[in-house]
Every structure is written in C-alpha cells, then in structure tokens.
N, C-alpha and C positions, 0 to 999 in steps of 0.2 A: 719332241719336235725334231724333225729332220733338218739338217743344214745342208743346203746345196752348195757345192763348190763352184765358184765362178772363176773363170780365167779370162784375162783380157790380153789380147795380143796387140802390143804397141809396136809399130814399126820404128826401128831405130835407124836414123839417117846420119851419115857422116857428111857434115856440111862441106868439107873440103872435097869430097868425092862427087857430091850431087851438084854443086855449083857449076863446074865446067860442063856437065851434061845439060843443065838448064841454059847456060849461055850459048851452047851450040845451037839450040833450037829457037833462040830468041834473037831477033834482029834489033839492034839498038840504033836509033836515029838521033842525030844531033840536029837540032833546029835552032836557028838564030832567034834571039829575043831582043826586044828594045825596051828601054825603061827611061822615063823622065820623071824625076822627083817632083813633088808638089811645091809650088811657090807659097810664100806667106799668104798671098791673096786666096789661094786654094785650100788653105788650112794647114800649112806646115807648122808643126809644133816643136820640132827639135831645134835646139840652139847650140852655140859653141860651148856653153857651160856644161851641156850634157856630155860632150866629149871629154872635158876635164874631169868630170865625175867618173866616167867610165875608165879613163886612164888611171886615176887614183885608185879605183877599186881593183884593177888588174895588178897594179904595183903592190897594193896592200896584201892581196892574196898570194902574190908571188914571193913576198918576203916572209910571210907567216905561214909555216907549213901546216899548223893545226890551230884553228881558231880558238878551241878550248884551252890549249896550252898557253896561248898568248894571254888570254884573260886571267888565267891562274897566276901567271908570272907577274902581271900588273898588280894583282891584289896581294901579292906576297905569300901566297899559299905554297905548300910544298908540292912535290911531284905526285903524280897519280899513284894510287895504291895498286 
C-alpha cells in the first residue's frame, strides 16, 4: 500500500503585527446608548440581598487563593503531594 504524503500550509499570523493593519482599515464608531432598568412591576428580580451575596463571594475568593487548599486546611489534611 502506498502512503501519500500530505502537507498542510497553515498561515502563521503575529497578532501584534496584524492588529494595527486591521485597525487601519476599520472605522470604529461610538454610538450613545440609553438604558432604564426594569421596575418591580415589570419583573425586576434582583434585590439588595443579591448584592450582599456578590460582595461576600468576591471577598471570599480574594482571601482564599486556591479553593482546594482552603478545603484541605479546614479538614486538617496535609499539603498536596
């Protein structure tokens, strides 16, 4: 059985070199937007307690660098192998 050699030419792009070239040819427009949140009558579902939960989650993950390590320390297990 003969084996045919296949070669694939994959173009390699340097993102730092191609991005300025793309941006030169593209015009970026800034358009104003307006937004008004829903009221409770319209179906607003978020409450102030959701903000407290979000803040607690941010602080918890900021204080614990690795969730797995914190769990092992609480159970009294030794360091990772």
